C-alpha positions as CSV (number, residue, x, y, z in Angstrom):
1,M,2.1,-11.1,-32.4
2,T,4.0,-13.2,-29.9
3,S,3.0,-14.1,-26.4
4,T,5.0,-14.9,-23.1
5,A,4.6,-18.5,-24.0
6,D,6.9,-18.1,-27.2
7,H,9.5,-16.9,-24.8
8,L,8.9,-18.8,-21.4
9,S,9.0,-22.5,-20.8
10,A,5.6,-24.1,-20.3
11,R,6.4,-24.2,-16.5
12,E,7.4,-20.7,-16.4
13,D,4.4,-19.5,-18.4
14,R,2.1,-21.4,-16.1
15,V,3.4,-19.8,-12.9
16,W,3.4,-16.4,-14.5
17,R,-0.2,-16.7,-15.7
18,A,-1.4,-18.1,-12.4
19,Y,0.5,-15.4,-10.4
20,F,-0.5,-12.5,-12.7
21,E,-4.2,-13.3,-12.6
22,T,-4.2,-14.0,-9.0
23,Q,-2.5,-10.5,-8.3
24,V,-5.1,-8.6,-10.5
25,L,-8.1,-10.4,-9.1
26,F,-7.0,-10.2,-5.5
27,W,-6.2,-6.4,-5.6
28,R,-9.3,-5.7,-7.7
29,R,-11.5,-7.5,-5.1
30,L,-9.6,-5.8,-2.1
31,A,-10.0,-2.5,-3.6
32,Q,-13.6,-2.9,-4.4
33,Q,-14.5,-4.3,-0.8
34,L,-12.5,-1.6,0.9
35,Q,-14.4,1.1,-1.0
36,Q,-17.8,-0.5,-0.4
37,D,-17.2,-1.3,3.2
38,T,-15.3,1.9,4.3
39,G,-15.6,4.5,1.8
40,L,-11.8,4.6,1.4
41,S,-9.8,3.9,-1.7
42,E,-6.5,2.0,-1.9
43,P,-4.3,5.0,-2.0
44,D,-6.5,6.6,0.9
45,F,-5.7,3.4,2.8
46,A,-2.1,3.2,2.1
47,I,-1.5,6.9,3.0
48,L,-3.6,6.7,6.3
49,S,-1.8,3.4,7.2
50,A,1.6,5.0,6.6
51,L,0.5,8.1,8.7
52,V,-1.0,6.1,11.6
53,E,2.4,4.3,11.8
54,A,4.7,7.3,11.6
55,P,6.2,9.2,14.3
56,D,3.7,11.7,15.6
57,T,1.5,10.7,12.7
58,R,3.3,13.0,10.2
59,L,5.4,12.5,7.2
60,R,6.8,14.6,4.4
61,A,5.1,14.2,1.1
62,F,8.1,12.5,-0.6
63,E,8.0,9.9,2.2
64,L,4.4,9.2,1.3
65,S,5.3,8.8,-2.4
66,G,7.6,6.0,-1.4
67,V,4.6,4.2,0.3
68,T,2.1,4.8,-2.6
69,Q,4.6,4.8,-5.4
70,F,2.6,7.8,-6.8
71,E,4.4,10.4,-9.0
72,K,4.6,13.8,-7.5
73,S,1.8,15.4,-9.3
74,R,-0.9,12.5,-8.7
75,L,0.3,12.4,-4.9
76,H,-0.3,16.1,-4.7
77,H,-3.6,16.0,-6.2
78,H,-4.7,13.0,-4.0
79,L,-3.3,14.7,-0.8
80,N,-5.3,17.6,-1.6
81,R,-8.6,15.7,-2.0
82,M,-7.8,13.9,1.4
83,I,-7.3,17.3,3.1
84,G,-10.6,18.5,1.6
85,R,-12.4,15.5,3.0
86,G,-10.8,16.2,6.3
87,L,-8.8,13.1,6.6
88,L,-5.4,14.9,6.6
89,T,-3.9,18.3,7.4
90,R,-1.0,20.0,5.9
91,E,1.4,21.6,8.5
92,Q,4.5,23.7,8.6
93,C,7.6,21.9,9.7
94,P,8.3,22.9,13.3
95,G,11.4,25.2,13.4
96,A,11.8,25.4,9.6
97,S,11.2,28.3,7.3
98,R,9.9,26.0,4.6
99,G,8.7,22.6,4.1
100,T,5.5,20.9,5.2
101,V,4.4,17.6,6.5
102,I,1.2,15.7,6.0
103,A,-0.5,14.9,9.2
104,L,-3.4,12.6,10.3
105,S,-6.5,14.5,11.3
106,P,-8.7,13.1,14.0
107,E,-11.2,12.1,11.2
108,G,-8.5,10.4,9.4
109,R,-7.4,8.4,12.6
110,G,-11.0,7.5,12.9
111,A,-11.3,6.3,9.3
112,I,-8.1,4.1,9.4
113,E,-8.9,2.6,12.9
114,A,-12.4,1.8,11.5
115,A,-11.0,0.4,8.3
116,L,-8.1,-1.8,9.7
117,P,-10.2,-4.6,11.0
118,V,-12.4,-4.6,7.9
119,R,-9.1,-4.9,5.8
120,A,-7.8,-7.6,8.0
121,E,-11.1,-9.6,7.4
122,H,-10.9,-9.0,3.6
123,I,-7.3,-10.4,3.5
124,R,-8.3,-13.4,5.6
125,R,-11.3,-14.1,3.2
126,A,-9.3,-13.7,0.0
127,L,-5.8,-14.9,1.0
128,T,-5.6,-17.2,4.0
129,A,-8.9,-18.8,4.2
130,P,-8.7,-20.8,1.1
131,L,-5.2,-22.3,2.2
132,D,-4.1,-24.8,4.7
133,E,-1.2,-24.2,7.2
134,G,1.3,-25.7,5.0
135,Q,0.2,-23.6,2.0
136,I,0.3,-20.5,4.0
137,D,3.9,-21.2,5.2
138,A,5.0,-22.1,1.6
139,L,3.3,-18.8,0.3
140,T,5.1,-16.8,3.1
141,E,8.5,-18.3,2.2
142,I,8.0,-17.8,-1.5
143,S,6.8,-14.0,-1.0
144,E,9.6,-13.3,1.4
145,T,12.2,-14.8,-1.1
146,M,10.8,-12.8,-4.0
147,L,10.6,-9.6,-1.8
148,A,14.3,-10.0,-0.7
149,H,15.4,-10.6,-4.3
150,L,13.4,-7.5,-5.7
151,R,14.8,-5.3,-2.8
152,T,18.3,-6.3,-3.5
153,T,17.9,-5.7,-7.3
154,D,16.0,-2.5,-7.4
155,G,17.4,-0.6,-4.2
156,T,14.0,-0.5,-2.5
157,Q,14.3,0.5,1.2
158,D,11.9,-1.0,3.7
159,E,12.0,1.8,6.3
160,T,11.2,5.4,6.1
161,E,12.0,8.2,8.6
162,G,9.4,10.5,9.6
163,G,9.5,14.2,10.6
164,C,10.9,17.4,9.0
165,G,14.6,16.5,9.3
């Protein structure tokens, strides 16, 4: 069996391994802390965050799939669970004979508003606190460069439109 070291230079392998392990540990830790401190999963948080920022706090399911990167069946089941927990509602599109939107319920709004400052503290502790100002600036520049490259090579859009149109 070959490893990435067989195909990457030593420098490339070092950056890849550090980046990969950092991402795995970072997201695992944030997910555990979010669940423990708020009762929300990462997918819950992503969906509630998207809805709280959406026009009229409503989006079509396909728009939410762009946020979560869930395939259709998984998203459908997760939305149903969140609706069952009272965090979301499913509503008919106004003036449309078919089509629905997923809407933030008052309970969902309360959950995301309570979770946002908790998540901010988690991010500070795990991401920005260990870095000095120069490292934060460098990480920002690196991340923005990588993001721009990935967006141009895979066609990802950074904006979604809300509503039923």
